[in-house]
N, C-alpha and C positions, 0 to 999 in steps of 0.2 A: 247857547253857551256860549261866551264869548272867551277870545287869552287878549291879556294884556298884558305889557310889559311895561313893569317900574324897576328903575335902578336893575336893568341886566337880566330881571327874576319872571318869569314868568308865572302867572296872577291868575287865574280860573272864575272868571262870573258868573252866578247863572240869572240870564235875566227873565223875567216872566211878565206875560202881561195879564190887564185883568180884563173876563169878561163882559159880555155888555149884555145883557137880559134892556132889550125893546119890548116894553106892555101890550104897545101897538101890533105886536104880532099877530098874527095870525097860527101860524106857526104853535099852541101849546106843547106841543115835548119834543120840540126844540130851546123854548126857553129852561124848560120843566129842565132838559138836555143840561143845558150853560149853566144855569146857579146850584146842580147838586156841584157838576165839577169846581165848578169859579173854587163852590164851600170846600172841598174837598183838596184840591192847591190849593190856595192857602186865605178861603175865607175874608172878599172884599171880588165886589164887584158892581159896575157900573149898572145906570139901570135906568131910563132912559122913554117917553111918551106916559109919562104917570101919572102926569094931570098938576102936578103938581106948580105952584107960581113959582118962578122966581123971585116978583117978595115978598114971599110970603117962609120959602126955600133964607133967604137973608137973613129973614127976622128973628129965627130957627138959630143962627151962622148968629147972631150976634150973642143974643141972645146964650146958647152956649160960652160964648172968648166970654160977657159977660160973668158969669159964671166962673171958672175959672181961674179965671182971674182975680178970685175972690180972693182975702188969707187961709190960711190950710184949716186954722181952729172955725172956720163959718161953716165951711165948706165941712168940716166931718157932722157938722147937727144935721144934716146932709144922710148921714154913713147908712151904707146899707145896707138890707132890713134883709131879713131867712128868703125874701119872693126876690132876691137880688134886687129889689129895683134903690135905689142909691145912689151914693155915692161912691168911690174905691183911688184910695187912694195910690199911689203910683209904687208896684210891685209888691202890690196887694198880696198878686195874686197868680198863684205856684195854679200854674196848667199843663205841663209834661215835667214834673222834675229827671226825666232822665236827657232833656231835647234843650230846658230854657235856663236862655241866657241872663245878667241882667247888665 
């Protein structure tokens, strides 16, 4: 945690780091532990040494960018189904009603 002053008032900022899961690590228990902790803490993590080429990742991100740049009526044609596959409009999910902020 870090303190910061703005206009004479102290503000507390919570700073977190993302766990890095190395798939080449022979210690599977350590990797599983890091993955579990990341999922419990924030739900995000880095994966390295996964064997996926940078070219393929660039293509996937390019396709994703193209999809999300489509007009809403086009994205709605692939609306999330009962298996939770497909497009979900922004603010359409209510994951934790007690703590959710718009």
